C-alpha positions as CSV (number, residue, x, y, z in Angstrom):
1,E,-100.0,-65.5,-93.8
2,L,-98.3,-62.1,-94.3
3,E,-95.5,-62.4,-91.2
4,E,-94.9,-65.9,-93.0
5,I,-93.7,-63.9,-96.0
6,C,-90.6,-62.2,-95.4
7,M,-89.9,-59.4,-98.0
8,L,-86.3,-59.0,-98.2
9,P,-85.0,-56.1,-99.9
10,R,-84.4,-56.2,-103.8
11,N,-80.9,-56.9,-104.8
12,R,-79.3,-54.3,-107.0
13,S,-76.1,-55.7,-107.1
14,T,-76.4,-56.4,-110.9
15,T,-76.2,-53.0,-111.3
16,K,-72.9,-52.6,-109.6
17,K,-71.2,-55.4,-111.2
18,T,-72.3,-53.8,-114.8
19,Q,-71.0,-50.3,-113.7
20,A,-67.4,-52.0,-112.7
21,N,-67.8,-53.6,-116.3
22,D,-67.9,-50.5,-117.7
23,S,-65.0,-49.2,-115.8
24,D,-62.8,-51.6,-116.7
25,S,-64.1,-51.6,-120.1
26,D,-63.2,-48.0,-120.4
27,S,-59.8,-48.3,-119.0
28,A,-59.1,-51.0,-121.5
29,V,-60.1,-48.9,-124.4
30,K,-57.9,-46.1,-123.0
31,G,-55.1,-48.5,-122.6
32,R,-55.6,-49.4,-126.3
33,M,-55.6,-45.9,-127.6
34,Q,-52.6,-45.5,-125.7
35,K,-50.7,-48.1,-127.2
36,S,-51.9,-47.1,-130.8
37,S,-50.6,-43.5,-130.3
38,G,-47.2,-44.2,-128.9
39,S,-45.7,-41.8,-130.8
40,E,-47.9,-38.7,-129.1
41,S,-47.0,-37.3,-125.9
42,E,-48.4,-37.9,-122.6
43,T,-49.2,-34.7,-122.0
44,D,-52.1,-34.7,-124.9
45,D,-53.6,-37.4,-123.7
46,S,-54.2,-36.0,-120.3
47,D,-55.3,-32.8,-122.5
48,N,-57.9,-34.6,-123.9
49,D,-59.2,-36.5,-120.7
50,R,-59.5,-33.0,-118.3
51,R,-61.6,-31.4,-121.3
52,P,-65.0,-32.7,-121.7
53,K,-65.9,-33.3,-125.6
54,R,-68.0,-30.5,-127.1
55,R,-71.3,-31.6,-128.0
56,G,-73.9,-30.1,-130.5
57,R,-73.4,-28.2,-134.0
58,P,-69.5,-27.2,-134.1
59,R,-69.1,-23.5,-134.3
60,S,-68.1,-22.0,-137.6
61,I,-66.1,-18.6,-138.0
62,R,-68.0,-16.7,-140.3
63,K,-65.6,-14.9,-143.2
64,D,-68.6,-12.8,-144.0
65,A,-69.2,-11.2,-140.5
66,V,-69.8,-7.4,-140.5
67,E,-67.2,-6.5,-137.9
68,G,-68.3,-4.4,-134.8
69,F,-72.1,-5.9,-135.1
70,T,-73.5,-9.0,-133.4
71,D,-76.5,-11.0,-135.4
72,A,-78.8,-10.0,-132.6
73,E,-77.8,-6.2,-133.4
74,I,-77.7,-6.6,-137.1
75,R,-81.5,-7.9,-137.0
76,R,-82.5,-5.1,-134.6
77,F,-81.0,-2.7,-137.3
78,I,-82.8,-4.3,-140.1
79,K,-86.2,-4.1,-138.5
80,A,-85.3,-0.5,-137.4
81,Y,-84.1,0.2,-141.1
82,K,-87.8,-1.0,-142.4
83,K,-89.3,1.6,-140.3
84,F,-87.7,4.8,-141.6
85,G,-88.2,6.5,-145.4
86,A,-84.7,7.6,-146.7
87,P,-82.9,5.4,-144.0
88,L,-79.5,6.5,-144.8
89,E,-80.0,10.3,-144.0
90,R,-82.0,9.3,-140.7
91,L,-79.3,6.8,-139.1
92,E,-79.7,8.3,-136.1
93,A,-83.0,7.8,-135.5
94,I,-82.4,3.9,-136.6
95,A,-80.1,3.8,-134.2
96,R,-82.3,5.0,-131.4
97,D,-84.8,2.5,-132.4
98,A,-82.6,-0.2,-132.6
99,E,-81.0,0.6,-129.4
100,L,-77.4,1.0,-130.9
101,V,-76.7,4.1,-129.6
102,D,-73.5,3.1,-128.7
103,K,-72.1,2.5,-132.4
104,S,-70.4,5.1,-134.3
105,V,-72.1,7.0,-137.2
106,A,-69.7,5.7,-139.5
107,D,-70.4,1.7,-138.6
108,L,-74.1,2.3,-138.6
109,K,-73.5,4.0,-142.5
110,R,-71.3,1.1,-143.5
111,L,-73.8,-1.7,-142.0
112,A,-76.8,0.7,-144.2
113,E,-75.0,1.0,-147.1
114,L,-74.2,-2.8,-147.2
115,I,-77.7,-3.8,-146.8
116,H,-78.7,-1.4,-149.0
117,N,-76.2,-2.0,-151.7
118,S,-76.7,-6.2,-151.3
119,C,-80.5,-6.0,-151.7
120,V,-80.0,-3.7,-155.4
121,A,-77.5,-6.0,-156.5
122,A,-79.5,-9.1,-155.4
123,M,-82.9,-7.9,-156.8
124,Q,-80.9,-6.9,-160.4
125,E,-79.6,-10.9,-160.4
126,Y,-83.1,-11.9,-159.3
127,E,-84.7,-10.3,-162.3
128,E,-82.5,-11.3,-164.8
129,Q,-82.8,-14.9,-163.8
130,L,-86.5,-14.3,-164.2
131,K,-86.3,-13.1,-167.6
132,E,-84.1,-15.8,-168.6
133,N,-86.6,-18.5,-166.7
134,S,-89.6,-16.7,-168.6
135,S,-88.0,-17.1,-172.1
136,E,-87.3,-20.9,-171.3
137,G,-91.1,-21.0,-170.8
138,K,-91.0,-22.4,-167.1
139,P,-94.0,-21.7,-165.1
140,P,-94.0,-18.9,-162.5
141,G,-93.8,-19.9,-158.8
142,K,-94.1,-18.4,-155.6
143,R,-92.4,-15.0,-156.1
144,R,-91.0,-13.8,-152.7
145,G,-87.8,-12.6,-154.5
146,P,-84.4,-13.2,-153.5
147,T,-82.9,-13.2,-150.2
148,I,-79.4,-12.4,-148.9
149,K,-77.5,-13.3,-145.7
150,I,-75.4,-10.7,-144.1
151,S,-73.5,-12.2,-141.3
152,G,-75.8,-14.9,-140.0
153,V,-78.8,-13.1,-140.7
154,Q,-80.9,-14.0,-143.5
155,L,-83.3,-11.2,-145.3
156,N,-85.7,-10.8,-148.0
157,A,-84.2,-8.5,-150.5
158,K,-87.5,-7.5,-152.2
159,S,-89.3,-6.7,-148.7
160,I,-86.0,-4.3,-148.0
161,I,-86.3,-2.5,-151.5
162,Q,-90.0,-2.4,-150.9
163,H,-90.2,-0.7,-147.9
164,E,-87.7,2.0,-148.9
165,E,-89.7,2.6,-151.8
166,D,-93.1,2.9,-150.3
167,F,-91.5,5.2,-147.5
168,D,-89.7,7.3,-150.0
169,A,-93.5,9.3,-150.2
170,F,-93.7,10.0,-146.3
171,N,-89.9,11.2,-146.8
172,K,-90.9,13.4,-149.5
173,A,-93.9,14.7,-147.9
174,I,-92.8,15.1,-143.9
175,P,-90.5,17.6,-143.7
176,V,-87.0,16.9,-142.2
177,D,-87.0,20.1,-139.7
178,P,-89.0,19.0,-136.6
179,E,-90.1,22.6,-136.2
180,E,-92.1,22.3,-139.5
181,R,-93.5,19.2,-139.1
182,K,-95.6,20.7,-136.0
183,N,-96.9,23.3,-138.2
């Protein structure tokens, strides 16, 4: 019985035909586009054919980018900034912790002051809003505090200020001089 059934290979000519039809329709679309944009030069069309179309989210040029720092460096700096009391006085230690020793002290100080001043301003604005809302009789919700954005990095201003205040006691209790700390 099996010998009588002759199994021929599957016929795949249908896929070849559809591919040929697609390529014909692509060339027809290109021909229509060239006719509709007859005023444009031929070099523009050939440049577009060579470069593949970009996919995904378009890159935006940040106006508020901190010069000299990438977003990853800013994140590392903020993480280290939270670990130290009086961070504006301990920039070298913060730079070592954040692996930013190649950056100048002036750039680090500029970034630290930007973070501190932005957080203080955001907290003041947030507290004013709370006073206005409480006078209107709105019920309080979750109070995580204000968030600010430095370059592409979003951070909670309340937590930064809280860390500065918490570590201020350590900064006062522990001497600055390494020799005095040993005693």
